[in-house]
C-alpha angles and dihedrals in degrees: 000000000000116000116258100201114181094008125142120252135207106219119211139165123238128172093343092310128111111228133187121211119195107247088227087071095044123095100172147317125239146158112282115272127210111291124215109208117229122209118238097024124137111267092253092058107084094188133262134314127195106244119177090344096309132105104243126187113239119214119197106224094195090055090057087055093049099260105102091155093076113102111226116233097186141036122216110197113214133197107242111179105301096341145053134259126187117224109205109216136176096237143349109229100181146258126314138177118223128187123218091275092056093048092050089054091054113082120212116273092232092056089076096031122116107272097221092047092054094044091052092047090048091057091048098041123007094176091056091052088053090055094044089051086067092056110100131209111231112218116216094252091053091047090051091050091050091051092047088051090049092052092046090051090049093053092046093048108029122189 
C-alpha cells in the first residue's frame, strides 16, 4: 500500500476499535439502510443495500475484527475499483489530519482482523481487501496525540 503521508482521515469506531480511513477512499457517510442478506457470502458481508439506486455490498467492519454482535449505526461508502462498497461501522467520529509519524503509528486494520474473515473476503472481492488494507487502527496514544494537536490548532487559529 502506498504511503499517504499528510492525508486526511475519516475516523470511525468498529467493534470497540478506533479506525482511520483515508479520505481518498471515502465517498460519503450515511445512516444505515435496509440490508438484503445474500446466501453464500463471507460472514463479514451482511448483504446488499440500495444506495443511490444501486445494489451495494455491505461489509460489517466489527465482524472483521471479531465482534459481529455490534449493531452498526452508520455506513461509510468506499471507492473500490470502479464501484462502491458500504462499510458498516459503529460510529463516525469525524475528520483528522495525520502526518507521516501519525500514520506510521497506526497499524493496518487487517493486521488484527480475523484471518478466516479476510481470507473469505479475499476470495469474494480482492479489490475490496486492497482498500481495507489501507484502513488503519488508531491506538489510544495516537488518538490522544491527534486530539491534542486539534486542540492546539484550534487555540492557535480560533474561529
